[in-house]
C-alpha positions as CSV (number, residue, x, y, z in Angstrom):
1,M,41.8,99.5,110.0
2,A,39.4,96.7,108.6
3,R,37.0,97.6,105.9
4,R,33.4,96.5,106.5
5,L,31.4,94.5,103.7
6,D,28.7,96.4,101.9
7,P,25.3,95.1,101.9
8,H,25.9,93.3,98.5
9,E,29.0,91.6,99.4
10,S,27.4,90.6,102.9
11,A,24.5,88.8,101.1
12,L,26.9,87.2,98.6
13,W,28.9,85.9,101.5
14,K,26.0,84.5,103.3
15,K,24.9,82.6,100.4
16,V,28.4,80.9,100.1
17,A,28.7,80.3,103.9
18,A,25.1,78.5,103.4
19,T,26.5,75.9,100.9
20,V,29.5,74.8,103.2
21,D,29.1,72.0,105.5
22,P,30.4,72.5,109.0
23,L,33.4,70.1,110.1
24,T,31.8,69.3,113.5
25,K,28.3,68.2,113.9
26,S,28.0,70.3,117.0
27,R,27.2,73.3,115.1
28,A,23.9,73.8,113.6
29,P,23.4,74.2,110.2
30,T,21.5,77.6,110.1
31,E,24.1,79.2,112.0
32,L,26.6,81.1,109.6
33,A,29.8,82.2,110.2
34,A,30.5,85.8,110.6
35,P,31.8,87.6,107.2
36,P,35.3,88.2,107.0
37,T,36.6,91.7,107.1
38,V,38.6,92.9,104.4
39,R,41.8,94.9,105.4
40,P,43.3,96.9,102.8
41,P,47.1,96.8,102.4
42,Q,49.1,99.0,104.3
43,A,52.0,100.7,102.8
44,S,55.2,100.8,104.8
45,P,57.6,103.6,104.3
46,R,60.1,101.3,103.6
47,S,58.2,99.6,100.5
48,I,57.6,103.0,99.0
49,A,61.3,104.2,99.0
50,A,62.9,101.0,98.2
51,P,62.9,99.9,94.4
52,A,61.1,96.8,93.6
53,A,63.5,93.8,93.5
54,P,64.2,92.2,90.4
55,A,62.8,89.1,89.6
56,P,64.7,85.7,90.2
57,P,66.0,84.1,86.8
58,P,63.8,81.3,85.8
59,R,65.0,77.9,87.1
60,A,66.7,75.9,84.9
61,T,64.6,73.0,84.3
62,T,65.9,69.4,84.1
63,K,65.9,68.1,80.5
64,L,63.3,65.4,79.8
65,P,64.8,62.5,78.1
66,P,63.7,62.2,74.4
67,P,60.7,60.4,73.8
68,R,61.2,56.7,73.3
69,R,61.3,55.3,69.9
70,T,59.5,52.1,69.2
71,H,61.5,50.6,66.2
72,Q,59.5,47.2,66.2
73,A,56.2,49.2,64.9
74,A,58.1,51.3,62.6
75,T,56.7,51.3,59.1
76,L,58.7,50.4,56.2
77,D,57.3,50.6,52.6
78,G,55.5,47.3,51.7
79,H,58.4,46.5,49.2
80,W,61.1,46.5,51.9
81,D,58.7,44.6,54.2
82,R,58.2,41.7,51.7
83,R,61.8,41.5,50.8
84,L,62.8,41.1,54.4
85,R,60.3,38.5,55.0
86,K,61.3,36.3,51.8
87,G,65.0,36.7,53.0
88,L,65.9,38.4,49.7
89,V,67.7,41.4,51.5
90,R,71.3,40.6,52.2
91,P,72.7,42.3,55.5
92,D,75.5,44.9,54.8
93,M,77.0,43.9,58.2
94,S,76.2,41.4,60.9
95,I,77.2,41.1,64.6
96,D,76.9,38.2,67.0
97,L,76.0,38.8,70.7
98,H,75.9,35.2,72.1
99,G,78.0,34.7,75.2
100,H,78.1,38.2,76.1
101,T,76.7,40.0,79.4
102,L,74.0,42.4,79.0
103,A,76.2,45.4,79.8
104,S,78.9,44.2,76.8
105,A,76.2,43.2,74.4
106,E,74.7,46.7,74.8
107,A,78.0,48.2,74.2
108,L,79.1,45.9,71.4
109,L,75.7,46.7,69.5
110,D,76.0,50.5,70.0
111,D,79.6,50.3,68.6
112,A,78.5,48.0,65.7
113,I,75.5,50.5,64.8
114,G,78.0,53.4,64.7
115,R,80.6,51.5,62.5
116,A,77.5,50.6,60.3
117,L,76.4,54.0,59.6
118,L,80.1,55.2,59.2
119,R,80.0,52.5,56.1
120,D,76.6,53.8,55.1
121,A,75.3,50.6,55.8
122,R,71.4,49.9,55.5
123,V,70.9,46.5,57.0
124,L,72.7,45.3,60.2
125,L,71.9,41.7,61.1
126,V,72.2,41.3,64.8
127,V,72.3,37.5,66.1
128,A,71.2,37.5,69.7
129,G,69.6,34.2,70.4
130,R,65.9,33.1,70.7
131,L,63.7,34.8,72.7
132,R,62.5,32.5,75.4
133,P,59.0,32.9,76.7
134,G,58.7,35.3,79.7
135,A,62.5,36.3,79.4
136,D,61.6,39.9,79.2
137,R,59.4,39.8,82.5
138,L,61.5,38.0,84.8
139,P,63.6,40.7,87.1
140,L,67.1,40.3,87.6
141,M,67.5,39.2,91.3
142,H,70.7,39.8,93.4
143,G,73.2,39.2,90.5
144,D,71.4,35.7,89.5
145,P,72.0,35.3,85.9
146,R,69.1,36.5,83.6
147,P,67.2,33.6,81.8
148,R,68.0,32.6,78.3
149,G,67.0,35.1,75.7
150,A,67.7,38.3,77.8
151,I,69.8,40.0,75.2
152,R,67.0,39.5,72.5
153,A,64.3,40.7,74.9
154,S,66.5,44.0,75.7
155,L,67.0,44.7,72.2
156,P,64.0,47.0,71.5
157,D,65.0,49.0,74.6
158,W,68.5,49.5,73.6
159,L,68.0,50.4,70.2
160,A,65.1,53.2,71.7
161,L,67.5,54.6,73.9
162,S,70.8,54.4,71.8
163,R,72.7,57.6,70.8
164,H,71.8,56.3,67.2
165,A,68.1,56.0,67.7
166,D,67.3,58.9,65.2
167,R,69.1,56.9,62.5
168,I,67.6,53.4,63.2
169,V,64.4,53.1,60.9
170,A,63.0,49.9,61.9
171,L,63.7,46.5,63.8
172,R,62.4,43.2,62.0
173,P,62.6,39.6,62.6
174,A,65.3,38.0,60.6
175,H,64.7,35.5,57.8
176,I,65.2,31.9,58.8
177,S,68.5,32.0,56.3
178,H,69.9,34.5,58.4
179,G,69.1,33.0,62.0
180,G,65.4,33.2,62.1
181,A,63.9,33.9,65.6
182,G,67.5,34.1,66.9
183,A,68.1,37.2,64.9
184,V,67.0,40.6,63.8
185,Y,67.4,43.0,61.2
186,V,68.2,46.6,62.2
187,I,67.4,48.9,59.1
188,L,69.4,52.1,59.3
189,R,68.6,55.6,57.6
190,R,71.5,56.3,55.4
191,G,73.4,59.5,55.6
192,R,72.4,62.5,53.5
193,G,75.0,63.3,51.0
């Protein structure tokens, strides 16, 4: 059984209906739609006797990747940055990625960072070659080799997504005595205790 709208509800409905534009131009704008009828929910005998079904367990949400770290923009204290720029910091370890594919270079870098952390090293020198202009913007096309400098261009992304990303403090260009534009320093956080 449908319930009729009381006069207050009917007046409110007319105000709302007057603000709506009709879908077709054939209907006159002054013509109002009939107010809807409100039907109370009907209780079925089954819904009264049956207990409410338990709520389904919350769905497992997919784990989002951790926020991406940018080690190039990370700040070191001024003393460290000055010493790195002047070449006064001697790397604790070094690794040369020349001649490797992107996949093998990434694996080798990850392994070297793991070894450096085990040795409690602070500065890892990564020699990767010079970054050629536009090397980071050119896509890989059907197995074609990447342009020169692709390993160097990929370093920031590899470090940001590394399993050791939380132990990497910063990424800085190497001094000319350590390879200059063809190398970078990876500054690592030493272990506690």
